[in-house]
C-alpha positions in Angstrom: 146.7 105.7 115.0 149.2 103.9 117.2 151.5 102.0 114.9 154.0 101.1 117.5 151.3 99.2 119.5 149.3 98.2 116.5 146.4 99.8 118.4 144.1 102.3 116.8 142.0 102.3 119.9 144.6 103.9 122.2 145.2 106.9 119.9 143.5 109.3 122.3 145.2 107.8 125.3 148.6 108.4 123.7 147.9 112.1 123.2 146.3 112.9 126.5 145.3 116.6 126.3 147.4 118.7 128.7 151.0 118.1 129.7 151.8 118.4 133.4 154.3 121.1 132.6 151.5 123.4 133.2 152.1 122.6 136.8 155.1 124.8 136.7 152.8 127.6 138.1 151.9 125.3 140.8 151.7 123.6 144.1 154.7 122.3 145.9 153.2 118.9 146.5 155.6 117.2 144.1 159.3 117.2 144.0 161.4 120.0 142.5 163.2 117.4 140.5 159.9 116.4 138.8 159.1 120.0 137.9 162.7 120.6 136.7 162.4 117.7 134.2 159.1 119.2 133.0 160.6 122.6 132.6 163.7 121.2 130.9 161.7 119.0 128.5 159.3 121.8 127.5 162.2 124.3 127.0 164.0 121.8 124.7 160.8 121.4 122.7 160.3 125.1 122.3 163.9 125.5 121.3 163.5 122.9 118.6 160.7 124.7 116.8 161.1 126.2 113.4 158.5 127.8 111.1 156.9 125.3 108.7 156.9 128.0 106.0 160.7 128.1 106.2 161.0 124.4 105.9 158.8 124.2 102.9 160.7 127.0 101.1 164.1 125.5 101.8 165.3 123.4 98.8 167.8 121.6 101.0 165.1 120.0 103.2 163.6 116.6 102.8 160.9 116.7 100.0 158.8 114.1 101.8 158.8 116.2 105.0 157.9 119.3 103.0 155.0 117.5 101.3 153.6 116.3 104.7 154.0 119.7 106.3 152.4 121.4 103.3 149.3 119.2 103.7 149.3 119.8 107.4 149.2 123.5 106.8 146.2 123.1 104.6 144.4 121.4 107.4 145.6 124.0 109.9 144.2 126.8 107.8 140.9 124.8 107.4 140.7 124.4 111.1 140.5 128.2 111.7 138.7 129.3 108.5 136.0 126.5 108.5 135.9 125.1 112.0 136.2 128.3 113.9 139.2 127.1 115.9 141.9 129.4 117.3 143.9 131.3 114.7 147.4 131.4 116.1 150.9 130.1 115.5 150.1 126.6 116.9 150.8 123.9 114.3 152.4 126.4 112.0 155.7 125.4 113.6 157.6 122.1 113.4 159.9 120.4 116.0 162.0 117.3 115.3 162.2 115.5 118.6 164.7 112.8 117.6 162.6 110.3 119.5 159.4 108.4 119.0 157.3 110.1 121.7 157.2 113.6 123.1 156.4 112.4 126.7 155.7 109.2 128.5 152.7 109.2 130.9 152.5 107.0 134.0 149.0 105.8 135.0 148.5 104.1 138.4 145.7 102.5 140.5 145.5 100.5 143.6 145.7 96.7 143.2 142.0 96.2 143.8 140.6 99.5 142.5 139.9 101.2 139.2 140.2 104.7 140.8 143.2 106.4 139.3 146.0 108.0 141.3 145.4 111.6 140.4 147.7 114.7 140.3 146.2 118.2 140.6 147.5 121.4 139.1 146.0 124.9 139.2 145.8 125.3 135.4 145.3 121.8 134.1 143.2 120.7 137.1 143.4 117.0 138.2 144.6 114.4 135.8 145.0 110.7 136.0 148.7 110.5 135.1 152.1 112.1 135.5 154.2 113.0 132.4 157.9 112.5 131.8 160.0 113.7 128.9 162.4 110.7 129.3 161.2 107.2 129.1 163.7 106.1 131.7 162.2 108.5 134.2 158.7 107.3 133.5 159.8 103.7 134.0 161.6 104.6 137.2 158.5 106.3 138.5 156.3 103.4 137.6 158.7 101.0 139.3 158.5 103.0 142.6 154.7 102.9 142.4 154.8 99.2 141.9 156.9 98.8 145.0 154.0 100.5 146.9 151.7 97.8 145.6 150.1 99.8 142.8 149.2 98.7 139.3 150.9 100.9 136.7 150.9 101.5 133.0 153.4 103.6 130.9 152.1 105.1 127.6 154.2 106.9 125.1 152.5 110.1 123.9 152.9 111.5 120.4 151.2 114.9 120.9 149.7 117.1 123.6 148.2 120.6 123.9 149.4 123.4 126.1 146.0 125.0 125.8 147.4 128.0 124.0 150.0 128.9 126.7 152.7 128.1 124.1 152.6 127.9 120.3 152.4 124.1 120.0 154.3 122.7 117.1 153.7 119.8 114.8 156.0 117.2 116.3 158.0 114.6 114.4 156.2 112.0 116.4 152.9 113.1 114.8 154.2 112.4 111.3 154.1 108.7 112.0 150.4 109.0 111.4 148.9 109.1 107.9 147.7 112.5 106.5 144.1 112.2 107.7 145.1 111.2 111.2 147.5 114.2 111.3 144.8 116.6 110.2 142.4 115.1 112.8 144.9 115.5 115.6 145.4 119.2 114.7 141.7 119.7 114.9 141.6 117.8 118.2 144.4 119.7 119.9 143.1 123.1 118.7 139.8 122.1 120.2 141.5 121.9 123.6 142.6 125.5 123.1 139.0 126.5 122.2 137.5 125.0 125.4 138.9 123.4 128.4 137.2 122.7 131.8 139.2 122.0 134.8 138.8 118.6 136.5 136.6 117.1 133.8 138.7 114.9 131.4 135.7 113.1 130.0 134.1 116.5 129.0 137.3 117.9 127.5 138.3 114.8 125.6 134.8 114.1 124.3 134.4 117.7 123.1 137.8 117.6 121.3 137.0 114.1 119.9 133.7 115.4 118.4 135.4 118.4 116.9 138.0 116.1 115.5 135.5 113.7 114.0 133.1 116.3 112.5 136.1 118.4 111.4 137.6 115.4 109.6 134.3 114.6 107.9 134.1 118.2 106.6 137.8 118.2 105.7 137.3 115.0 103.6 134.2 116.5 101.9 136.1 119.7 101.1 138.8 117.6 99.4 136.3 115.6 97.5 137.1 112.3 99.2 134.5 109.6 99.8 133.1 108.9 103.3 135.4 106.9 105.5 135.0 103.1 105.6 133.2 102.3 108.9 134.6 98.8 109.2 137.7 99.8 111.2 135.6 102.2 113.4 133.2 99.3 114.1 136.0 97.1 115.2 137.4 99.8 117.4 134.0 100.4 119.1 133.5 96.6 119.6 136.9 96.4 121.2 136.2 99.4 123.5 132.9 97.7 124.5 134.8 94.5 125.5 137.2 96.6 127.7 134.4 98.6 129.3 132.3 95.5 130.0 135.4 93.9 131.6 136.0 97.1 133.6 132.4 97.2 134.8 132.7 93.6 136.1 136.0 94.4 137.9 134.4 97.4 139.5 131.6 95.2 140.9 134.1 92.7 142.1 136.2 95.3 143.9 133.1 96.8 145.5 131.9 93.4 146.7 132.4 92.1 150.3 134.7 89.3 149.1 138.1 88.9 150.7 141.2 90.3 149.0 142.3 86.8 148.1 139.1 86.2 146.3 139.3 89.5 144.6 142.8 88.8 143.3 141.6 85.5 142.0 138.6 87.2 140.3 140.8 89.8 138.8 143.0 87.2 137.2 140.0 85.3 135.9 138.5 88.5 134.5 141.6 89.3 132.4 141.6 85.7 131.2 138.0 86.1 130.2 138.8 89.4 128.4 141.5 87.7 126.3 139.1 84.8 125.5 136.3 87.1 124.4 138.7 89.1 122.2 139.9 86.0 120.4 136.3 84.9 119.9 135.5 88.3 118.4 138.4 88.1 116.1 137.5 84.7 114.8 133.7 85.1 114.7 133.2 88.7 113.4 136.6 90.1 112.3 137.6 87.2 109.9 140.8 86.6 111.8 141.8 90.2 112.0 143.8 90.5 115.2 144.8 94.2 115.1 144.7 94.5 118.9 146.9 91.5 119.7 149.9 93.5 120.9 147.7 95.3 123.5 145.7 92.3 124.6 148.6 89.9 124.9 150.8 92.3 126.9 150.4 92.2 130.7 147.0 93.5 131.8 146.2 95.4 135.0 143.8 98.0 136.3 145.9 101.0 135.3 146.0 99.8 131.7 142.2 100.1 131.5 142.0 103.7 132.7 142.0 105.5 129.3 139.1 103.6 128.0 135.7 105.4 128.0 137.2 108.8 128.9 137.8 110.0 125.4 134.5 109.4 123.7 132.0 109.1 126.6 130.1 112.3 125.7 130.7 112.4 121.9 127.0 111.6 121.2 126.0 114.5 123.5 128.2 117.0 121.6 126.9 115.6 118.3 123.4 116.4 119.5 124.5 119.8 120.7 126.0 120.5 117.3 122.7 119.6 115.6 120.8 121.9 118.0 123.2 124.7 117.0 122.2 124.2 113.4 125.7 122.9 112.6 127.1 126.3 113.2 130.5 126.2 114.9 130.3 129.5 116.6 126.9 128.7 118.2 128.1 125.2 119.1 131.2 126.5 120.9 129.1 129.0 122.8 126.7 126.4 123.9 129.5 124.0 124.8 131.2 126.7 126.9 127.9 127.4 128.7 127.8 123.6 129.5 131.3 123.8 130.8 130.4 126.6 133.2 127.7 124.5 134.9 128.5 122.8 138.2 129.8 119.3 137.5 126.6 117.5 138.6 124.4 119.7 136.4 126.8 119.4 133.5 126.7 115.6 133.6 122.9 115.7 133.9 122.7 117.9 130.8 125.1 115.7 128.9 123.0 112.7 129.7 119.9 114.4 128.5 121.6 115.4 125.2 122.9 111.8 124.8 119.3 110.5 125.3 117.9 112.9 122.8 115.8 114.8 125.4 
């Protein structure tokens, strides 16, 4: 999922739904320079697109690229024909980025808080990051935020959705994944085009994650492949549970009446505990498999914990909704859209009921 970080778990964090370029219709609360780099980066991406069909038909093109794109087109056709996802030119185009990531997202929190620094846009709503098409700009923005005393985290993003505003291409950065991961991401990003609710990242990402997971299950069945081995998924979920437990303890610490000095000491102790519990898990249950070492051994701070829990929080609720819809995609999408139209408080209550099986 994330070969450069050796971290399967952060896959969703590295393809955070909607790019901030949608803010081009937007408010003037950020600098013109920021919007200029968004416009320039998106324009360059659009200019790099070429039809996949033309690449596959060209005998001069790389055969391995043609093979991967041909399989991606099978998944793309399956997405619309069998999963009921939008039938448009998205992911029927290809763009070679000449770089490992399409954008770099900057996450930030206060030193003693897990509340993200958010940025709000009329179309995309409020999101917990700012995106940059150049890594140097992202690092510079993070450095300025650190000077203000904030915790920051910069994540490279391999893919994003423009929610149908543009014909999103398959990106060269996406080809770093294996064939199944590539198909799953196409399902996920098209799901964002199918349904998107402003200001509710957990809803949007959980919806897309369920469509991705169920879509991949059906895609594997169609191709006559056996069910996926759950061992890797179990390890991922155990790792997520470690992070979420650590985050919950930090939230209680930051909300406590302790002094800032005590909170800083507690924060350092919590990250030491997290690393220790991870090592124990590797040795006791994973037979020495240390697949998340790169992430856990790098510097830890509040901002680095932000993506966890957002991308699969309501997946069980959407699984229950899919079952209620008789596993019919059209009915499921209609019911999910109705959920999305509810006021936020009612929506969360209904999702909680679905998760509990009520």
